[in-house]
Each structure stands twice: as structure tokens, then as C-alpha cells.
C-alpha positions as CSV (number, residue, x, y, z in Angstrom):
1,X,-8.2,-24.1,-9.8
2,X,-9.9,-21.4,-7.9
3,X,-8.5,-19.8,-4.7
4,X,-10.8,-18.6,-2.0
5,X,-10.7,-14.9,-1.1
6,X,-9.0,-15.4,2.3
7,X,-6.3,-17.6,0.8
8,X,-5.7,-15.1,-2.1
9,X,-5.4,-12.2,0.5
10,X,-3.0,-14.4,2.6
11,X,-0.8,-15.1,-0.4
12,X,-0.7,-11.5,-1.5
13,X,0.1,-10.4,2.1
14,X,2.8,-13.0,2.3
15,X,4.4,-11.7,-0.8
16,X,4.4,-8.1,0.5
17,X,5.7,-9.2,3.9
18,X,8.5,-11.2,2.3
19,X,9.7,-8.1,0.4
20,X,9.4,-5.8,3.5
21,X,11.4,-8.2,5.7
22,X,14.1,-9.1,3.2
23,X,14.7,-5.5,1.9
24,X,15.2,-4.5,5.5
25,X,17.6,-7.5,6.0
26,X,19.6,-6.6,3.0
27,X,19.9,-3.0,4.0
28,X,21.2,-4.1,7.4
29,X,23.5,-6.7,5.8
30,X,25.1,-4.0,3.6
31,X,25.6,-1.7,6.6
32,X,27.1,-4.5,8.8
33,X,29.9,-3.3,11.0
34,X,30.5,-6.5,13.0
35,X,32.9,-8.0,10.4
36,X,30.6,-10.9,9.5
37,X,29.6,-9.5,6.1
38,X,32.7,-7.7,5.1
39,X,36.4,-8.3,5.8
40,X,38.6,-5.3,4.9
41,X,35.9,-4.0,2.7
42,X,35.4,-7.2,0.7
43,X,32.3,-9.4,1.0
44,X,32.6,-12.6,2.9
45,X,31.0,-16.0,2.4
46,X,28.4,-14.9,5.1
47,X,27.5,-12.0,2.9
48,X,27.1,-14.0,-0.3
49,X,25.1,-16.8,1.4
50,X,22.7,-14.3,3.0
51,X,22.4,-12.2,-0.2
52,X,21.5,-15.4,-2.1
53,X,18.8,-16.3,0.5
54,X,17.4,-12.8,0.1
55,X,17.3,-13.0,-3.7
56,X,15.6,-16.4,-3.6
57,X,13.1,-15.0,-1.0
58,X,12.4,-12.0,-3.3
59,X,11.7,-14.3,-6.2
60,X,9.5,-16.7,-4.2
61,X,7.7,-13.8,-2.4
62,X,7.0,-12.2,-5.8
63,X,5.7,-15.4,-7.3
64,X,3.4,-16.1,-4.3
65,X,2.2,-12.5,-4.2
66,X,1.3,-12.7,-7.9
67,X,-0.6,-15.9,-7.4
68,X,-2.6,-14.2,-4.6
69,X,-3.2,-11.1,-6.8
70,X,-4.3,-13.3,-9.7
71,X,-6.7,-15.2,-7.4
72,X,-8.3,-11.9,-6.2
73,X,-8.7,-10.7,-9.8
74,X,-10.3,-14.0,-10.8
75,X,-12.7,-13.8,-7.9
76,X,-13.6,-10.2,-8.9
77,X,-14.3,-11.2,-12.5
78,X,-16.7,-14.0,-11.4
79,X,-18.6,-12.0,-8.8
């Protein structure tokens, strides 16, 4: 299957965007002072659920970005 150049760029940009957003979110989650993420210094269920969401998003963002990068490389080889 061949991907178009715009689709490949979109997938690569989505992968990068996913990393930027979720890294920022995890940093904010770790620094949370509201009591949602930590209770007496111990992680809460809120923390673990959101950390799991972030890890899954890192994996999916990486996979989608790699597909976009491979699509761009394939287009460059055929041009």
C-alpha cells in the first residue's frame, strides 16, 4: 500500500503532536498539587489511569509517526 505525501506528513505530524501533548500532560500530572494524583505522597487511581492513557498514547503516537515516516521514505525512493 502506498501513502500519499500529504497523508504521510499528517501521520508523522500526529505522532510528534501526540508526544508533545502527552509529555506535557505527564509532567503536569507528576507535579499535581490538587490531591487528585497523589494522596499523602502515594499515587492514586487517578494517577495510574492517566499514566496508562499517556503510555498507550506514546505507543500509538510512535507507531503512527513511524508509518508516516516510512511513507515519506518510500515516496522519496520512488521519485
